[in-house]
C-alpha positions in Angstrom: -1.4 -103.4 7.6 -2.0 -102.0 4.2 0.0 -98.9 5.1 3.0 -101.1 5.9 2.7 -102.8 2.5 2.4 -99.5 0.8 5.4 -97.8 2.3 7.8 -100.6 3.2 10.0 -100.0 0.2 10.3 -96.3 0.8 11.0 -96.9 4.5 13.6 -99.6 3.6 15.3 -97.1 1.2 15.4 -94.4 3.9 16.7 -96.9 6.5 19.5 -98.1 4.2 20.5 -94.6 3.3 20.6 -93.5 7.0 22.4 -96.7 7.9 25.2 -96.0 5.3 25.3 -92.4 6.4 26.0 -93.3 10.0 29.0 -95.4 9.0 30.4 -92.5 6.8 29.7 -90.0 9.6 31.6 -92.2 12.0 34.5 -92.6 9.6 34.8 -88.8 9.0 34.0 -87.9 12.6 31.0 -85.8 11.7 29.5 -86.6 15.1 30.1 -89.2 17.7 28.3 -91.2 20.4 30.2 -92.0 23.6 29.4 -95.7 23.8 27.7 -97.6 21.0 25.3 -100.4 22.3 27.3 -103.0 20.4 30.9 -102.6 19.2 30.0 -103.5 15.6 27.2 -100.9 15.4 27.4 -97.2 15.4 26.0 -95.3 18.3 23.0 -93.9 16.5 21.6 -97.3 15.5 19.4 -97.2 18.6 17.7 -94.1 17.2 17.5 -95.5 13.7 16.1 -98.9 14.7 13.9 -97.4 17.5 11.8 -94.3 16.7 13.1 -93.6 13.2 11.5 -96.5 11.4 8.0 -96.1 12.9 8.3 -92.4 12.5 9.0 -92.7 8.8 5.9 -94.9 8.4 3.7 -92.3 10.1 5.2 -89.3 8.2 4.6 -91.1 4.9 1.1 -92.1 5.8 0.1 -88.7 7.0 1.6 -86.8 4.1 0.9 -89.1 1.2 0.5 -86.9 -2.0 1.5 -83.7 -0.3 5.2 -83.2 -0.8 5.4 -79.8 0.8 3.8 -81.1 4.0 6.1 -84.1 3.9 9.2 -81.9 3.8 7.9 -79.7 6.6 6.9 -82.5 8.9 10.2 -84.4 8.1 12.2 -81.2 8.9 10.4 -80.8 12.2 10.9 -84.4 13.2 14.6 -84.3 12.2 15.0 -81.2 14.3 13.4 -83.0 17.3 15.9 -85.9 16.8 18.8 -83.4 17.0 17.6 -82.0 20.3 
């Protein structure tokens, strides 16, 4: 529970940033999903609300104070999302 309290603002910032990015990406057709789960959400919201938020907590918890490791682990995780 203390980790949730410690990282909740950072994860909220990342979530808002990715949420806004998904709407910009949809508008400029950077990528697309065939059928969004709900018509008022983008198709990638299932990924953002599903594994992305807990993954952000774990990455921040495991790499606290080690920026290089954070960037590497985040890069690997984002690459896995792309696959």
